[in-house]
C-alpha positions in Angstrom: 2.9 3.4 -4.1 5.9 2.5 -6.3 8.1 2.9 -3.3 5.7 0.7 -1.3 5.8 -2.0 -4.0 9.6 -1.9 -3.9 9.5 -2.0 -0.1 7.1 -4.9 -0.2 9.9 -7.2 -1.3 11.1 -7.0 2.3 7.8 -8.0 3.8 7.4 -11.7 4.2 4.9 -13.3 1.8 1.4 -13.9 3.3 1.7 -10.7 5.4 -1.5 -8.8 5.9 -1.4 -5.5 4.0 -4.0 -2.7 4.1 -4.2 -0.1 1.4 -6.2 3.0 2.2 -7.8 4.7 -0.8 -7.1 1.6 -3.0 -8.8 3.2 -6.0 -9.3 0.9 -8.9 -7.2 -1.9 -7.4 -4.1 -2.1 -9.5 -1.7 -2.0 -6.5 -3.7 -4.4 -4.3 -3.9 -6.9 -7.1 -0.2 -6.6 -7.7 0.4 -7.4 -4.0 -2.2 -10.2 -4.0 -0.4 -11.8 -6.9 2.8 -11.7 -4.8 1.0 -13.8 -2.2 0.1 -11.1 0.3 -3.2 -11.1 2.2 -4.5 -7.7 0.9 -7.4 -5.5 2.0 -8.2 -2.4 0.2 -10.5 0.3 1.5 -11.9 3.2 -0.5 -14.7 5.8 -0.1 -15.8 5.2 -3.8 -18.1 2.3 -4.5 -17.4 2.8 -8.2 -13.7 2.4 -7.7 -14.3 -0.7 -5.6 -16.5 -2.2 -8.3 -13.6 -1.7 -10.8 -11.1 -3.1 -8.4 -13.3 -6.2 -8.0 -13.5 -6.7 -11.7 -9.8 -6.4 -12.0 -9.2 -8.9 -9.2 -11.5 -11.4 -11.0 -9.8 -10.9 -14.3 -6.4 -11.4 -12.7 -7.7 -14.3 -10.6 -6.3 -12.8 -7.4 -7.8 -12.7 -4.0 -8.4 -9.3 -2.4 -10.7 -8.1 0.3 -12.4 -4.8 -0.6 -14.4 -2.6 1.7 -16.3 0.6 1.3 -15.2 2.9 4.1 -16.3 6.5 4.4 -15.8 7.0 8.1 -12.3 8.0 9.3 -12.5 5.1 11.8 -11.4 1.9 10.1 -13.3 -1.3 11.0 -10.3 -3.4 11.9 -8.7 -4.4 15.1 -5.5 -2.6 16.1 -2.4 -4.3 14.8 -4.4 -6.7 12.6 -2.3 -5.7 9.6 1.5 -6.1 9.2 1.7 -2.9 7.1 -0.5 -0.1 5.9 -0.1 2.1 2.9 
């Protein structure tokens, strides 16, 4: 993800970013604070709860989804980039 964060400097702000297996939300919150529209998906409800708490603490806006199916619930080409 460090490489992605460095690469993100080249992505226009307000781009839509999807992070698969977002874990506890540190990376998606970092991107949200840089004015990206961020969605994080993870198979762990516990991790998503922690990510939600972090987002509230940092006052950043993220969209979090519990996804256990390999099929993601998004339209093709909805996101500008996926990590």
